[in-house]
TINURO-585769 format. One record per residue (C-alpha): z, y, x. Coordinates in pm, whole numbers. Each point is the difference from the previous one (the first is absolute). Layout:
N
@zz = Z; yy = Y; xx = X
...
END
This chain:
231
@zz = -171; yy = 7828; xx = -5136
@zz = -358; yy = -106; xx = -113
@zz = -251; yy = 256; xx = 70
@zz = -347; yy = 4; xx = -171
@zz = -245; yy = 25; xx = 247
@zz = -277; yy = 66; xx = -233
@zz = 132; yy = 303; xx = -157
@zz = 125; yy = 148; xx = 316
@zz = -379; yy = -79; xx = 119
@zz = -137; yy = 199; xx = -324
@zz = 256; yy = 299; xx = 30
@zz = -123; yy = 51; xx = 362
@zz = -318; yy = 3; xx = -96
@zz = 38; yy = 263; xx = -257
@zz = 204; yy = 206; xx = 235
@zz = -258; yy = -29; xx = 261
@zz = -238; yy = 218; xx = -230
@zz = 127; yy = 341; xx = -43
@zz = -158; yy = 227; xx = -280
@zz = -41; yy = 278; xx = 209
@zz = -81; yy = -143; xx = 316
@zz = 345; yy = 86; xx = 156
@zz = 272; yy = -246; xx = 135
@zz = 228; yy = -89; xx = -266
@zz = 356; yy = 63; xx = 30
@zz = 190; yy = -340; xx = 6
@zz = 221; yy = -47; xx = -259
@zz = 333; yy = -197; xx = -37
@zz = -187; yy = -250; xx = -181
@zz = -250; yy = 32; xx = 291
@zz = 274; yy = -65; xx = 241
@zz = 145; yy = -273; xx = -161
@zz = -298; yy = -187; xx = -55
@zz = -71; yy = 62; xx = 389
@zz = 344; yy = -138; xx = 86
@zz = -71; yy = -322; xx = -213
@zz = -301; yy = -68; xx = 143
@zz = 156; yy = 44; xx = 354
@zz = 285; yy = -224; xx = -118
@zz = -257; yy = -262; xx = -136
@zz = -183; yy = 9; xx = 336
@zz = 302; yy = -19; xx = 188
@zz = 117; yy = -301; xx = -190
@zz = -349; yy = -157; xx = 19
@zz = 21; yy = 40; xx = 388
@zz = 344; yy = -145; xx = -20
@zz = -147; yy = -279; xx = -178
@zz = -287; yy = -48; xx = 209
@zz = 222; yy = -15; xx = 295
@zz = 238; yy = -230; xx = -179
@zz = -293; yy = -236; xx = -60
@zz = -89; yy = 33; xx = 342
@zz = 321; yy = -65; xx = 162
@zz = 18; yy = -329; xx = -260
@zz = -319; yy = -128; xx = 129
@zz = 101; yy = 70; xx = 357
@zz = 311; yy = -175; xx = -79
@zz = -164; yy = -267; xx = -159
@zz = -243; yy = -38; xx = 308
@zz = 299; yy = 16; xx = 227
@zz = 160; yy = -281; xx = -200
@zz = -298; yy = -215; xx = -3
@zz = -70; yy = 57; xx = 377
@zz = 387; yy = -100; xx = 66
@zz = -69; yy = -295; xx = -238
@zz = -286; yy = -118; xx = 205
@zz = 160; yy = 61; xx = 319
@zz = 306; yy = -198; xx = -119
@zz = -234; yy = -282; xx = -109
@zz = -175; yy = 30; xx = 305
@zz = 308; yy = -28; xx = 201
@zz = 103; yy = -298; xx = -225
@zz = -320; yy = -189; xx = 59
@zz = 41; yy = 54; xx = 376
@zz = 352; yy = -130; xx = -17
@zz = -119; yy = -286; xx = -225
@zz = -263; yy = -91; xx = 272
@zz = 238; yy = 37; xx = 296
@zz = 231; yy = -201; xx = -193
@zz = -249; yy = -275; xx = -53
@zz = -139; yy = 15; xx = 326
@zz = 380; yy = -46; xx = 144
@zz = 26; yy = -278; xx = -237
@zz = -296; yy = -144; xx = 139
@zz = 103; yy = 49; xx = 347
@zz = 341; yy = -150; xx = -88
@zz = -166; yy = -314; xx = -160
@zz = -226; yy = -28; xx = 320
@zz = 299; yy = 11; xx = 213
@zz = 181; yy = -246; xx = -234
@zz = -291; yy = -250; xx = 17
@zz = -56; yy = 20; xx = 394
@zz = 397; yy = -35; xx = 24
@zz = -8; yy = -323; xx = -216
@zz = -290; yy = -115; xx = 173
@zz = 170; yy = 45; xx = 315
@zz = 314; yy = -149; xx = -119
@zz = -214; yy = -319; xx = -139
@zz = -163; yy = -16; xx = 357
@zz = 341; yy = 23; xx = 166
@zz = 124; yy = -259; xx = -236
@zz = -297; yy = -244; xx = 57
@zz = 33; yy = 68; xx = 390
@zz = 374; yy = -72; xx = -12
@zz = -52; yy = -331; xx = -210
@zz = -274; yy = -117; xx = 232
@zz = 248; yy = 70; xx = 317
@zz = 268; yy = -190; xx = -199
@zz = -230; yy = -275; xx = -71
@zz = -147; yy = -30; xx = 365
@zz = 349; yy = -3; xx = 129
@zz = 104; yy = -266; xx = -253
@zz = -299; yy = -196; xx = 121
@zz = 95; yy = 66; xx = 327
@zz = 344; yy = -108; xx = -38
@zz = -115; yy = -332; xx = -176
@zz = -248; yy = -74; xx = 276
@zz = 294; yy = 67; xx = 230
@zz = 230; yy = -238; xx = -187
@zz = -276; yy = -255; xx = -31
@zz = -75; yy = 9; xx = 385
@zz = 376; yy = -18; xx = 64
@zz = 10; yy = -278; xx = -247
@zz = -303; yy = -197; xx = 168
@zz = 155; yy = 89; xx = 346
@zz = 334; yy = -154; xx = -115
@zz = -182; yy = -292; xx = -125
@zz = -202; yy = -40; xx = 293
@zz = 285; yy = 30; xx = 213
@zz = 194; yy = -236; xx = -197
@zz = -290; yy = -245; xx = -2
@zz = -4; yy = 40; xx = 399
@zz = 360; yy = -66; xx = 47
@zz = -30; yy = -309; xx = -218
@zz = -294; yy = -114; xx = 181
@zz = 146; yy = 66; xx = 339
@zz = 331; yy = -211; xx = -136
@zz = -228; yy = -288; xx = -138
@zz = -193; yy = 13; xx = 316
@zz = 318; yy = 7; xx = 222
@zz = 117; yy = -290; xx = -223
@zz = -321; yy = -193; xx = 39
@zz = 14; yy = 35; xx = 352
@zz = 336; yy = -120; xx = 42
@zz = -83; yy = -317; xx = -238
@zz = -300; yy = -65; xx = 207
@zz = 167; yy = 16; xx = 322
@zz = 277; yy = -218; xx = -120
@zz = -245; yy = -258; xx = -154
@zz = -230; yy = 13; xx = 317
@zz = 327; yy = -70; xx = 215
@zz = 129; yy = -268; xx = -226
@zz = -323; yy = -203; xx = -26
@zz = -71; yy = 25; xx = 374
@zz = -281; yy = 289; xx = 24
@zz = -29; yy = 290; xx = 196
@zz = -280; yy = 189; xx = -170
@zz = -172; yy = 4; xx = -353
@zz = -302; yy = -211; xx = 155
@zz = 176; yy = -223; xx = 260
@zz = -139; yy = -363; xx = 4
@zz = 277; yy = -216; xx = 46
@zz = 28; yy = -384; xx = -6
@zz = 233; yy = -130; xx = -278
@zz = 31; yy = -385; xx = -26
@zz = -333; yy = -161; xx = 28
@zz = -216; yy = 343; xx = -57
@zz = -41; yy = 333; xx = 131
@zz = 52; yy = 283; xx = -267
@zz = 27; yy = 368; xx = -23
@zz = 273; yy = 174; xx = -212
@zz = -238; yy = 85; xx = -306
@zz = -69; yy = -371; xx = -8
@zz = 355; yy = -109; xx = 19
@zz = 93; yy = 253; xx = -270
@zz = -273; yy = -166; xx = -203
@zz = 137; yy = -344; xx = 74
@zz = 349; yy = 59; xx = -120
@zz = -151; yy = 219; xx = -292
@zz = 210; yy = 329; xx = 131
@zz = -204; yy = 235; xx = -234
@zz = 183; yy = 313; xx = 133
@zz = -24; yy = -82; xx = 343
@zz = -401; yy = -52; xx = -41
@zz = -20; yy = 364; xx = -157
@zz = 210; yy = 139; xx = 305
@zz = -200; yy = -170; xx = 260
@zz = -302; yy = 126; xx = -159
@zz = 148; yy = 327; xx = -8
@zz = 99; yy = 1; xx = 340
@zz = -349; yy = -70; xx = 98
@zz = -28; yy = -362; xx = 57
@zz = -376; yy = -112; xx = 7
@zz = -85; yy = -210; xx = -278
@zz = -315; yy = -104; xx = 157
@zz = 155; yy = -194; xx = 305
@zz = 57; yy = -402; xx = -55
@zz = 272; yy = -227; xx = 86
@zz = -29; yy = -336; xx = 213
@zz = -230; yy = -159; xx = -284
@zz = -232; yy = 299; xx = 5
@zz = 111; yy = 145; xx = -351
@zz = 80; yy = 344; xx = -83
@zz = 317; yy = 43; xx = -196
@zz = -165; yy = 55; xx = -341
@zz = -185; yy = -329; xx = 66
@zz = 305; yy = -154; xx = 85
@zz = 172; yy = 138; xx = -323
@zz = -314; yy = -115; xx = -213
@zz = 30; yy = -362; xx = 138
@zz = 369; yy = -38; xx = -61
@zz = 6; yy = 151; xx = -373
@zz = 32; yy = -274; xx = -216
@zz = 35; yy = 64; xx = -403
@zz = 75; yy = 364; xx = 115
@zz = 287; yy = -51; xx = 254
@zz = -165; yy = 243; xx = 233
@zz = -140; yy = 264; xx = -272
@zz = 227; yy = 271; xx = 109
@zz = -40; yy = -49; xx = 362
@zz = -386; yy = 15; xx = -44
@zz = 29; yy = 300; xx = -231
@zz = 164; yy = 177; xx = 288
@zz = -317; yy = 10; xx = 211
@zz = -172; yy = 190; xx = -302
@zz = 143; yy = 322; xx = 124
@zz = -260; yy = 262; xx = 17
@zz = -195; yy = 84; xx = 313
@zz = 143; yy = -309; xx = 164
@zz = -301; yy = -273; xx = -68
@zz = 111; yy = -379; xx = 38
END
């Protein structure tokens, strides 16, 4: 029920001015108007309180929203922080893995180079040993041939001067005379002194040069051209 507050106020003023100066006796209409006014005031108070409650609720809702937003921001910041931390750990792990990989590759390469070096050393040693065995066998064969040839031709040493027929010769001169190139080489290898002369005061090289006719002793002369063994 809508109450006319202006009418109530006007009537209250008229009732407040008694004609004879005495307090008026409330009538039923006065009581009704009083009740309506109190009802209106009560409703106004309820409306005011409802509005205050509504505003309080809005304030609380706003505060709760702000709190939730703040918590959401904090969670988002924490998520980003954790993600950055995880990214950093991932980078460090990747870098560590890359370093370990490089280290393993370097170690593998070093081992490969060491194995290759050992293989080459073993191959060189094997080749050296083979050359030594071959040289030893060749030297033994040269010694055998030398001793056999010296004995067959009447010589005891590689530099012995022996008379043969009408002149004195040494083993090197005799090998030159018979054009035995192999024995010239063996005698020089065995240490025969090419500077020594025969009975005619000739070195073995001089004898070879004298006997050379149209290249007949060319190979013998060539045997004297070995390094570090001057004619």
